[in-house]
Residue frames as qw, qx, qy, qz and C-alpha x, y, z in Angstrom:
[[0.190, -0.041, -0.144, -0.970, 113.18, 64.04, 94.76],
 [0.107, 0.443, 0.859, -0.235, 109.55, 63.99, 95.88],
 [0.041, 0.676, 0.529, 0.511, 106.39, 65.71, 94.52],
 [0.380, -0.852, -0.327, 0.154, 106.24, 67.68, 97.81],
 [0.511, -0.433, 0.179, 0.721, 109.75, 68.97, 97.32],
 [0.259, 0.260, 0.517, 0.773, 108.85, 70.13, 93.82],
 [0.147, -0.808, -0.521, -0.233, 105.73, 71.75, 95.03],
 [0.441, -0.776, -0.113, 0.436, 107.67, 73.79, 97.68],
 [0.475, -0.199, 0.351, 0.782, 110.26, 74.70, 95.20],
 [0.168, 0.529, 0.608, 0.567, 107.66, 75.89, 92.72],
 [0.220, -0.897, -0.378, -0.060, 105.83, 78.13, 95.18],
 [0.514, -0.627, 0.061, 0.582, 109.08, 79.52, 96.59],
 [0.411, 0.050, 0.473, 0.778, 110.27, 80.30, 92.97],
 [0.048, 0.722, 0.562, 0.401, 106.98, 81.94, 92.23],
 [0.300, -0.931, -0.206, -0.013, 107.20, 84.36, 95.16],
 [0.530, 0.579, -0.285, 0.550, 111.04, 84.73, 94.95],
 [0.271, -0.586, 0.446, -0.620, 111.14, 84.52, 98.80],
 [0.390, 0.021, -0.912, 0.127, 111.51, 81.54, 101.05],
 [0.062, 0.172, 0.678, -0.712, 109.61, 82.89, 103.96],
 [0.479, 0.238, -0.028, -0.844, 106.77, 84.15, 101.79],
 [0.554, 0.157, -0.723, -0.383, 106.53, 80.88, 99.99],
 [0.237, -0.033, -0.904, 0.353, 106.51, 78.99, 103.18],
 [0.277, 0.214, 0.422, -0.836, 103.62, 81.19, 104.47],
 [0.608, 0.191, -0.343, -0.690, 101.57, 80.40, 101.28],
 [0.594, 0.084, -0.788, -0.139, 102.12, 76.69, 101.86],
 [0.713, -0.585, 0.012, -0.387, 101.27, 76.92, 105.61],
 [0.908, -0.119, -0.224, 0.333, 104.69, 75.47, 106.67],
 [0.438, -0.795, 0.111, 0.404, 107.76, 76.85, 108.50],
 [0.323, 0.867, -0.348, -0.151, 110.61, 78.66, 106.78],
 [0.275, -0.530, 0.799, 0.071, 113.07, 76.03, 107.86],
 [0.703, 0.194, 0.682, -0.057, 110.98, 73.16, 106.43],
 [0.620, 0.774, 0.091, -0.089, 110.81, 75.03, 102.99],
 [0.085, 0.835, -0.539, -0.072, 114.50, 75.78, 103.14],
 [0.524, -0.324, 0.788, -0.002, 115.20, 72.10, 103.96],
 [0.762, 0.425, 0.484, -0.074, 113.20, 70.90, 100.96],
 [0.458, 0.868, -0.186, -0.052, 115.07, 73.28, 98.60],
 [0.210, -0.717, 0.665, 0.006, 118.40, 72.16, 100.14],
 [0.713, -0.053, 0.698, -0.034, 117.58, 68.57, 99.59],
 [0.724, 0.653, 0.222, 0.009, 116.92, 69.18, 95.90],
 [0.191, 0.890, -0.415, -0.005, 120.19, 71.18, 95.60],
 [0.447, -0.511, 0.734, -0.010, 122.06, 68.28, 97.15],
 [0.785, 0.254, 0.561, -0.067, 120.46, 65.75, 94.91],
 [0.617, 0.771, 0.139, 0.081, 121.21, 67.72, 91.76],
 [0.721, -0.208, 0.068, 0.658, 124.57, 69.05, 92.89],
 [0.238, 0.363, 0.230, 0.871, 123.84, 72.64, 91.89],
 [0.059, 0.304, 0.407, -0.859, 122.30, 75.85, 93.42],
 [0.160, 0.589, 0.751, 0.252, 118.76, 76.49, 92.46],
 [0.070, -0.953, -0.285, -0.068, 118.57, 80.17, 93.73],
 [0.455, 0.315, -0.176, 0.814, 120.71, 83.21, 93.88],
 [0.276, -0.712, -0.452, 0.462, 120.32, 85.59, 96.85],
 [0.252, 0.442, 0.201, 0.837, 119.60, 89.08, 95.72],
 [0.259, -0.458, 0.174, -0.832, 119.07, 91.52, 98.59],
 [0.470, -0.131, 0.675, -0.553, 116.34, 90.09, 100.79],
 [0.858, 0.285, 0.118, -0.411, 114.85, 88.02, 97.93],
 [0.514, -0.226, 0.759, 0.331, 116.06, 85.24, 95.66],
 [0.598, 0.549, -0.237, -0.534, 116.10, 84.57, 91.99],
 [0.967, 0.052, 0.251, -0.005, 116.37, 81.29, 90.09],
 [0.280, -0.534, 0.645, 0.470, 119.76, 80.22, 88.77],
 [0.490, 0.319, -0.578, -0.569, 119.92, 78.76, 85.21],
 [0.201, -0.018, -0.976, 0.075, 119.52, 75.26, 86.80],
 [0.198, 0.344, 0.621, -0.676, 116.67, 76.57, 88.84],
 [0.467, 0.392, -0.145, -0.779, 114.88, 77.83, 85.74],
 [0.423, 0.203, -0.814, -0.341, 115.21, 74.47, 84.05],
 [0.099, -0.172, -0.934, 0.296, 113.87, 72.65, 87.06],
 [0.294, 0.343, 0.381, -0.807, 110.99, 75.13, 87.40],
 [0.502, 0.295, -0.431, -0.690, 109.94, 74.43, 83.81],
 [0.428, 0.058, -0.897, -0.095, 110.04, 70.69, 84.29],
 [0.009, -0.150, -0.812, 0.563, 108.45, 70.76, 87.75],
 [0.447, 0.222, 0.120, -0.858, 105.39, 72.54, 86.42],
 [0.635, 0.168, -0.565, -0.499, 104.62, 69.77, 83.99],
 [0.350, 0.035, -0.907, 0.233, 105.36, 67.05, 86.55],
 [0.132, 0.174, 0.643, -0.734, 102.99, 68.63, 89.18],
 [0.545, 0.187, -0.145, -0.805, 100.27, 69.23, 86.53],
 [0.575, 0.150, -0.752, -0.284, 100.45, 65.60, 85.53],
 [0.189, -0.051, -0.864, 0.463, 100.39, 64.36, 89.20],
 [0.334, 0.195, 0.399, -0.832, 97.32, 66.50, 89.87],
 [0.608, 0.199, -0.418, -0.645, 95.65, 65.09, 86.72],
 [0.459, 0.035, -0.888, -0.006, 96.17, 61.58, 87.92],
 [0.007, -0.143, -0.716, 0.683, 94.67, 62.45, 91.22],
 [0.471, 0.231, 0.002, -0.851, 91.71, 64.07, 89.54],
 [0.582, 0.136, -0.655, -0.462, 91.13, 61.06, 87.35],
 [0.315, -0.099, -0.907, 0.261, 90.99, 58.74, 90.42],
 [0.132, 0.218, 0.525, -0.812, 88.80, 61.05, 92.35],
 [0.491, 0.281, -0.169, -0.807, 86.40, 61.18, 89.40],
 [0.073, 0.095, -0.977, -0.179, 86.13, 57.42, 89.05],
 [0.085, 0.445, 0.856, -0.248, 82.66, 57.47, 90.56],
 [0.124, 0.723, 0.538, 0.415, 81.46, 60.48, 88.61],
 [0.105, 0.454, -0.073, 0.882, 80.63, 64.09, 89.49],
 [0.546, -0.644, -0.533, -0.052, 78.84, 63.40, 92.79],
 [0.468, -0.843, 0.014, 0.266, 81.59, 65.24, 94.65],
 [0.699, 0.240, 0.117, 0.663, 84.90, 66.92, 93.83],
 [0.189, -0.793, -0.055, 0.577, 86.40, 70.37, 93.39],
 [0.564, 0.630, 0.285, 0.452, 86.87, 72.77, 90.52],
 [0.384, -0.681, -0.024, 0.623, 89.49, 75.34, 90.76],
 [0.499, 0.661, 0.335, 0.450, 89.51, 78.10, 88.24],
 [0.294, -0.546, -0.072, 0.781, 91.16, 81.61, 87.96],
 [0.352, 0.755, 0.460, 0.308, 89.81, 84.46, 85.90],
 [0.254, 0.215, -0.005, 0.943, 90.77, 88.06, 85.05],
 [0.075, 0.219, 0.492, -0.839, 88.84, 90.72, 86.88],
 [0.448, 0.173, -0.199, -0.854, 86.25, 91.46, 84.24],
 [0.582, -0.012, -0.757, -0.296, 85.46, 87.85, 83.57],
 [0.315, -0.182, -0.834, 0.415, 85.36, 86.87, 87.29],
 [0.086, 0.253, 0.438, -0.858, 83.16, 89.87, 88.22],
 [0.485, 0.317, -0.064, -0.813, 80.67, 89.87, 85.23],
 [0.610, 0.223, -0.620, -0.439, 80.77, 86.72, 83.08],
 [0.348, 0.100, -0.921, 0.142, 81.29, 83.84, 85.54],
 [0.263, -0.074, 0.646, -0.713, 78.98, 84.44, 88.56],
 [0.747, 0.158, 0.058, -0.643, 75.71, 83.43, 86.83],
 [0.725, 0.324, -0.591, -0.143, 77.42, 80.43, 85.17],
 [0.139, 0.254, -0.835, 0.468, 78.88, 79.30, 88.53],
 [0.553, 0.016, 0.438, -0.709, 75.38, 79.41, 89.99],
 [0.823, 0.263, -0.187, -0.467, 74.13, 77.24, 87.12],
 [0.531, 0.331, -0.772, 0.118, 77.00, 74.82, 87.63],
 [0.102, -0.197, 0.760, -0.611, 76.41, 74.54, 91.33],
 [0.712, 0.089, 0.242, -0.652, 72.72, 73.82, 90.76],
 [0.827, 0.310, -0.395, -0.253, 73.60, 71.04, 88.29],
 [0.754, 0.131, -0.563, 0.313, 76.46, 69.64, 90.41],
 [0.437, -0.823, 0.030, -0.362, 75.86, 70.60, 94.05],
 [0.878, -0.445, 0.055, 0.166, 78.41, 68.23, 95.38],
 [0.705, 0.320, 0.009, 0.632, 81.37, 69.89, 93.46],
 [0.318, -0.793, -0.125, 0.505, 83.05, 72.63, 95.50],
 [0.505, 0.745, 0.144, 0.411, 84.02, 75.69, 93.44],
 [0.517, -0.590, 0.021, 0.619, 87.21, 77.64, 94.21],
 [0.487, 0.751, 0.234, 0.380, 87.55, 80.81, 92.08],
 [0.473, -0.583, -0.009, 0.661, 90.49, 83.15, 92.40],
 [0.360, 0.920, 0.153, -0.009, 91.21, 86.43, 90.51],
 [0.534, -0.451, 0.315, 0.642, 94.34, 87.64, 88.77],
 [0.365, 0.691, -0.256, -0.568, 95.37, 89.48, 85.61],
 [0.877, 0.414, -0.160, -0.183, 95.88, 87.49, 82.41],
 [0.402, 0.577, -0.675, 0.222, 99.64, 86.93, 83.08],
 [0.339, -0.338, 0.733, -0.483, 98.92, 85.58, 86.58],
 [0.873, 0.118, 0.261, -0.394, 96.18, 83.22, 85.26],
 [0.792, 0.477, -0.379, -0.036, 98.59, 81.75, 82.70],
 [0.082, 0.548, -0.741, 0.379, 101.26, 81.39, 85.36],
 [0.596, -0.216, 0.591, -0.500, 98.90, 79.55, 87.60],
 [0.928, 0.271, 0.034, -0.254, 97.89, 77.10, 84.86],
 [0.600, 0.592, -0.521, 0.134, 101.56, 76.48, 83.90],
 [0.023, -0.457, 0.745, -0.486, 102.39, 75.76, 87.53],
 [0.438, -0.203, -0.870, -0.102, 99.48, 73.33, 87.91],
 [0.038, 0.097, 0.585, -0.805, 97.77, 75.41, 90.62],
 [0.572, 0.341, 0.282, -0.690, 94.40, 75.56, 88.72],
 [0.579, 0.247, 0.763, 0.146, 92.54, 73.38, 86.21],
 [0.316, 0.671, 0.548, 0.385, 91.04, 76.11, 84.12],
 [0.232, -0.398, -0.080, 0.884, 91.76, 79.75, 83.46],
 [0.335, 0.783, 0.500, 0.161, 89.90, 82.58, 81.81],
 [0.367, -0.362, 0.131, 0.847, 91.71, 85.53, 80.21],
 [0.385, 0.847, 0.295, -0.218, 90.84, 88.56, 78.01],
 [0.021, -0.755, 0.434, 0.491, 92.68, 89.96, 75.01],
 [0.613, 0.533, -0.452, -0.368, 94.10, 88.64, 71.75],
 [0.993, -0.075, 0.075, -0.044, 94.64, 84.91, 71.37],
 [0.755, 0.482, -0.244, 0.372, 98.13, 85.44, 70.06],
 [0.184, -0.772, 0.402, -0.456, 99.11, 86.82, 73.34],
 [0.840, -0.326, 0.415, -0.127, 99.14, 83.21, 74.68],
 [0.395, 0.703, -0.574, -0.142, 102.49, 82.13, 73.28],
 [0.389, -0.400, 0.811, -0.177, 103.12, 79.03, 75.41],
 [0.430, 0.190, -0.747, -0.470, 102.86, 75.92, 73.16],
 [0.246, -0.143, -0.945, 0.164, 101.45, 73.74, 75.98],
 [0.248, 0.353, 0.508, -0.746, 98.35, 75.83, 76.44],
 [0.093, 0.376, 0.769, 0.509, 95.15, 75.47, 74.55],
 [0.155, 0.218, 0.233, -0.935, 92.60, 78.28, 74.26],
 [0.087, 0.478, 0.828, 0.281, 88.97, 78.46, 73.40],
 [0.109, -0.223, -0.101, -0.963, 86.90, 81.56, 72.52],
 [0.081, -0.425, -0.863, 0.261, 83.88, 81.75, 74.93],
 [0.088, 0.876, 0.444, -0.167, 82.62, 85.24, 74.40],
 [0.407, 0.343, 0.075, 0.843, 83.35, 88.69, 73.06],
 [0.318, -0.659, -0.463, 0.499, 83.16, 91.84, 75.03],
 [0.254, 0.846, 0.206, 0.422, 82.36, 95.42, 73.75],
 [0.501, -0.222, -0.211, 0.809, 84.84, 98.13, 74.75],
 [0.045, 0.919, 0.321, 0.224, 84.02, 101.72, 75.44],
 [0.394, 0.232, -0.216, 0.863, 86.05, 104.89, 75.91],
 [0.341, -0.804, -0.486, -0.043, 84.87, 106.89, 78.86],
 [0.300, 0.285, -0.265, 0.871, 85.63, 110.23, 80.60],
 [0.077, -0.495, -0.637, 0.586, 84.13, 112.17, 83.44],
 [0.225, 0.826, 0.513, 0.059, 81.38, 114.67, 82.61],
 [0.158, -0.918, 0.062, 0.360, 83.77, 117.56, 83.21],
 [0.555, -0.270, 0.528, 0.583, 86.32, 116.38, 80.72],
 [0.223, 0.498, -0.286, -0.787, 86.58, 118.27, 77.39],
 [0.132, 0.059, -0.886, -0.441, 85.84, 115.06, 75.38],
 [0.204, 0.315, 0.848, -0.374, 82.54, 114.61, 77.15],
 [0.391, 0.685, 0.274, -0.551, 80.86, 117.08, 74.70],
 [0.078, 0.468, -0.648, -0.596, 82.77, 116.13, 71.60],
 [0.843, 0.306, 0.139, -0.419, 80.92, 114.33, 68.75],
 [0.921, 0.344, -0.067, 0.168, 84.02, 112.83, 67.20],
 [0.420, -0.787, 0.402, 0.208, 87.74, 112.50, 67.85],
 [0.791, 0.543, -0.282, 0.026, 90.60, 111.85, 65.53],
 [0.879, 0.002, -0.286, 0.383, 94.01, 110.27, 66.15],
 [0.264, 0.443, -0.248, 0.820, 95.65, 113.68, 67.00],
 [0.509, -0.579, 0.047, -0.635, 92.98, 114.34, 69.55],
 [0.930, -0.321, -0.164, -0.071, 93.42, 110.98, 71.16],
 [0.755, 0.206, -0.305, 0.543, 97.09, 111.42, 71.31],
 [0.015, 0.558, -0.259, 0.789, 96.65, 114.48, 73.51],
 [0.755, -0.525, -0.214, -0.329, 94.81, 112.43, 76.14],
 [0.042, -0.504, 0.747, -0.431, 96.26, 111.71, 79.56],
 [0.731, -0.118, -0.549, -0.387, 95.19, 108.14, 80.04],
 [0.545, -0.411, 0.597, -0.421, 94.32, 106.05, 83.03],
 [0.707, 0.290, -0.599, -0.239, 95.30, 102.28, 82.46],
 [0.923, -0.371, 0.032, -0.102, 95.67, 98.96, 84.09],
 [0.409, -0.703, 0.559, 0.164, 98.99, 97.52, 85.19],
 [0.325, 0.515, -0.740, -0.287, 101.50, 95.47, 83.15],
 [0.070, -0.005, 0.991, -0.112, 100.37, 91.85, 82.68],
 [0.439, 0.403, 0.521, -0.611, 96.68, 92.90, 82.51],
 [0.389, 0.374, 0.749, 0.385, 94.63, 91.71, 79.49],
 [0.109, 0.904, 0.379, -0.166, 92.74, 95.00, 79.71],
 [0.211, -0.762, 0.304, 0.532, 95.98, 96.95, 79.33],
 [0.397, -0.090, 0.752, 0.519, 96.94, 94.88, 76.23],
 [0.267, 0.599, 0.707, 0.266, 93.64, 95.41, 74.61],
 [0.071, -0.894, -0.150, 0.417, 93.73, 99.14, 75.57],
 [0.200, -0.552, 0.491, 0.643, 96.82, 99.65, 73.37],
 [0.282, 0.123, 0.834, 0.459, 95.42, 97.63, 70.50],
 [0.167, 0.775, 0.603, -0.091, 92.20, 99.61, 70.61],
 [0.032, -0.869, 0.075, 0.489, 94.02, 102.86, 70.29],
 [0.298, -0.304, 0.690, 0.585, 96.15, 101.48, 67.52],
 [0.289, 0.481, 0.787, 0.255, 92.96, 100.58, 65.61],
 [0.085, 0.924, 0.325, -0.183, 92.17, 104.35, 65.88],
 [0.547, 0.737, -0.031, 0.396, 95.47, 105.38, 64.47],
 [0.279, -0.876, 0.317, -0.232, 97.33, 106.10, 67.73],
 [0.691, 0.283, -0.604, 0.277, 100.78, 104.29, 68.00],
 [0.744, -0.478, -0.405, 0.233, 101.74, 103.06, 71.40],
 [0.546, -0.050, -0.177, 0.817, 104.59, 105.50, 71.69],
 [0.067, -0.452, -0.197, -0.867, 102.14, 108.42, 71.32],
 [0.579, -0.588, -0.526, -0.205, 100.08, 107.30, 74.34],
 [0.019, 0.500, -0.454, 0.737, 100.55, 109.52, 77.41],
 [0.667, -0.407, -0.623, -0.038, 99.86, 107.36, 80.39],
 [0.100, -0.639, 0.316, -0.694, 99.45, 109.33, 83.72],
 [0.566, -0.362, 0.537, -0.510, 98.07, 106.77, 86.07],
 [0.521, 0.115, -0.830, -0.163, 98.40, 102.93, 86.27],
 [0.579, -0.308, 0.395, -0.643, 96.03, 101.10, 88.54],
 [0.041, -0.197, 0.980, 0.005, 95.62, 97.37, 89.55],
 [0.226, 0.341, 0.881, -0.236, 91.87, 96.99, 89.24],
 [0.031, 0.519, 0.598, 0.610, 88.79, 97.85, 87.36],
 [0.329, -0.797, -0.494, 0.116, 87.30, 99.36, 90.35],
 [0.436, -0.555, 0.027, 0.708, 90.27, 101.70, 90.78],
 [0.253, 0.132, 0.525, 0.802, 90.16, 102.64, 87.13],
 [0.121, -0.699, -0.604, -0.363, 86.53, 103.57, 87.36],
 [0.410, -0.781, -0.306, 0.359, 87.05, 105.61, 90.59],
 [0.376, -0.350, 0.225, 0.828, 89.95, 107.54, 89.08],
 [0.135, 0.327, 0.581, 0.733, 87.96, 108.23, 85.82],
 [0.241, -0.793, -0.557, -0.056, 84.82, 109.39, 87.84],
 [0.438, -0.715, -0.113, 0.533, 87.19, 111.69, 89.78],
 [0.359, 0.923, 0.029, -0.135, 88.36, 113.19, 86.51],
 [0.614, -0.475, 0.467, 0.423, 91.84, 111.67, 86.17],
 [0.134, 0.459, -0.599, -0.643, 91.56, 111.26, 82.38],
 [0.793, 0.247, -0.220, -0.512, 90.07, 109.03, 79.71],
 [0.334, -0.296, 0.895, -0.001, 90.25, 105.26, 79.77],
 [0.619, 0.146, -0.569, -0.522, 89.10, 102.26, 77.77],
 [0.325, -0.141, 0.849, -0.393, 87.16, 99.48, 79.66],
 [0.016, -0.238, -0.946, -0.221, 84.63, 96.80, 79.19],
 [0.351, -0.392, -0.295, -0.798, 81.02, 97.89, 78.67],
 [0.681, -0.423, -0.598, -0.005, 80.18, 95.55, 81.51],
 [0.499, -0.162, -0.420, 0.740, 82.48, 97.47, 83.97],
 [0.059, -0.080, -0.126, 0.987, 80.97, 100.87, 83.47],
 [0.142, -0.509, -0.736, -0.423, 77.21, 100.16, 82.90],
 [0.323, -0.741, -0.540, 0.235, 76.02, 101.61, 86.23],
 [0.330, -0.449, 0.021, 0.830, 78.34, 104.66, 85.98],
 [0.070, 0.098, 0.550, 0.827, 77.08, 105.52, 82.56],
 [0.254, -0.615, -0.706, -0.241, 73.47, 105.05, 83.62],
 [0.386, -0.725, -0.368, 0.437, 74.16, 107.41, 86.66],
 [0.304, 0.911, 0.071, 0.270, 75.82, 109.95, 84.51],
 [0.567, -0.744, 0.230, 0.270, 79.07, 109.81, 86.57],
 [0.398, -0.314, 0.618, 0.601, 80.97, 108.97, 83.37],
 [0.549, 0.636, 0.018, -0.542, 80.33, 109.77, 79.70],
 [0.800, 0.118, 0.513, 0.288, 80.86, 107.47, 76.74],
 [0.030, 0.610, -0.376, -0.697, 83.06, 109.02, 74.12],
 [0.789, 0.489, 0.215, -0.302, 81.50, 108.34, 70.59],
 [0.193, 0.607, -0.713, -0.295, 84.38, 106.28, 68.99],
 [0.949, 0.106, -0.170, -0.242, 84.19, 102.85, 67.41],
 [0.231, -0.572, 0.779, -0.110, 86.38, 100.17, 69.22],
 [0.622, 0.146, -0.735, -0.227, 86.95, 96.62, 68.24],
 [0.833, -0.471, 0.016, -0.290, 85.49, 94.03, 70.78],
 [0.003, 0.575, -0.808, 0.128, 87.90, 92.04, 72.82],
 [0.746, -0.013, -0.619, -0.247, 87.84, 88.30, 73.23],
 [0.598, -0.500, 0.506, -0.370, 87.36, 86.19, 76.42],
 [0.631, 0.338, -0.692, -0.095, 89.14, 82.84, 76.36],
 [0.879, -0.416, 0.212, -0.095, 89.18, 79.64, 78.43],
 [0.363, 0.678, -0.633, 0.087, 92.70, 78.30, 78.83],
 [0.918, -0.322, 0.193, -0.125, 93.82, 74.84, 79.86],
 [0.213, -0.595, 0.752, 0.185, 97.23, 72.96, 80.00],
 [0.738, 0.307, -0.435, -0.415, 97.29, 70.42, 77.20],
 [0.432, 0.252, -0.848, 0.174, 99.15, 67.91, 79.29],
 [0.282, -0.096, 0.676, -0.674, 96.71, 67.99, 82.18],
 [0.002, -0.352, -0.933, -0.078, 93.84, 65.47, 82.47],
 [0.306, -0.252, -0.158, -0.905, 90.56, 67.16, 81.72],
 [0.112, 0.122, 0.850, -0.500, 88.38, 66.56, 84.66],
 [0.002, 0.562, 0.796, 0.226, 84.65, 65.90, 84.32],
 [0.133, -0.782, -0.408, 0.451, 84.02, 68.99, 86.29],
 [0.158, -0.419, 0.359, 0.819, 86.07, 71.11, 83.76],
 [0.024, 0.191, 0.792, 0.580, 84.21, 69.50, 80.82],
 [0.073, -0.667, -0.741, 0.044, 80.87, 70.06, 82.46],
 [0.122, -0.727, -0.175, 0.653, 81.61, 73.81, 83.28],
 [0.081, -0.271, 0.535, 0.796, 82.82, 74.51, 79.72],
 [0.015, 0.380, 0.858, 0.347, 79.59, 72.91, 78.53],
 [0.083, -0.762, -0.547, 0.338, 77.61, 75.31, 80.55],
 [0.127, -0.604, 0.149, 0.772, 79.49, 78.24, 79.10],
 [0.054, -0.028, 0.725, 0.686, 79.04, 77.04, 75.53],
 [0.115, -0.476, -0.832, -0.260, 75.30, 76.40, 76.03],
 [0.044, -0.421, -0.477, 0.770, 74.39, 79.54, 77.85],
 [0.292, 0.688, 0.646, 0.157, 71.07, 80.83, 76.31],
 [0.262, 0.353, 0.184, 0.879, 71.16, 84.10, 74.40],
 [0.295, -0.723, -0.350, -0.518, 68.12, 85.43, 76.45],
 [0.648, -0.486, -0.415, 0.414, 69.87, 85.23, 79.83],
 [0.235, -0.953, -0.022, 0.189, 70.94, 88.23, 81.85],
 [0.317, -0.682, 0.436, 0.494, 73.98, 90.09, 80.42],
 [0.709, 0.239, 0.576, 0.329, 73.56, 88.46, 76.98],
 [0.398, 0.903, 0.153, 0.052, 73.30, 91.71, 75.18],
 [0.166, -0.882, 0.416, 0.146, 76.95, 92.28, 76.08],
 [0.477, -0.343, 0.778, 0.223, 78.23, 89.07, 74.57],
 [0.697, 0.478, -0.318, -0.429, 78.45, 87.71, 71.00],
 [0.797, -0.210, 0.566, 0.032, 78.88, 83.92, 71.05],
 [0.452, 0.669, -0.475, -0.350, 81.20, 82.69, 68.31],
 [0.991, 0.080, -0.102, 0.027, 82.43, 79.44, 67.01],
 [0.107, -0.813, 0.569, -0.063, 85.94, 78.54, 68.26],
 [0.550, 0.323, -0.764, 0.098, 88.51, 75.86, 68.32],
 [0.787, -0.541, -0.075, -0.288, 87.38, 73.58, 71.15],
 [0.207, -0.635, 0.721, -0.182, 89.77, 72.53, 73.86],
 [0.956, 0.062, -0.201, -0.202, 90.59, 68.89, 73.38]]
């Protein structure tokens, strides 16, 4: 068993398709199949079941996937430690963030980091909160950023740190009946036909909790459209699809332009968290970037949208 075989197995398992996994890895399908076959011969058990055109992990495959994630994370940590032996003159920082954080919180902080450490290459990818957590567990990124309640992160080998809070707003198109209402009760809200993000999104989880705080149980929420991005949510809301709940950061320009109207209800803020694998070596680049996030001055751009709080530090 080699690290390369485990890496191939992990990516194929993630995509549940040998050809797709091979494409992501930049290798041939036969090479990926050969690596998996070698692991199956070594362990004397099948790692995947074929289901239609795809594959799913067997019980043994699930066990190996869990162990492989930790092995790959520790191997990358060792490589990082050696690369950093001479300091932060050069290197690479790979992070993944949910859409709101990637689009609004991180850009100015990334610029500040680049100015401080110009030799460190930055690689930022975007995914919903579930995808960010998966990437950390699989060892594909060093640091993740998610939104929503901390207790939604249930994996014991992940550490979280609160980095900011984010005001939520309920919005509708100007033509919607709620646009002219001065107040809404739980029964009113239960009649809404809502536009929401997809399963796995931190925004979706916070959406349900926000409505619950207003007395609307999840089973009473009528969802008419599910969409995969903040941009799609905003476009549908502007077009009159129905009410939604989003970050104040996401809808600033639309509210200012009058293409959506803020509904006057009080919503609890949501939290933005940094997430890291506890078994992974913390690189100097990660420590430096977290330091920039913690030390961001209150008077900077966007600061009115964030309330900095004390939090359990990643250690």
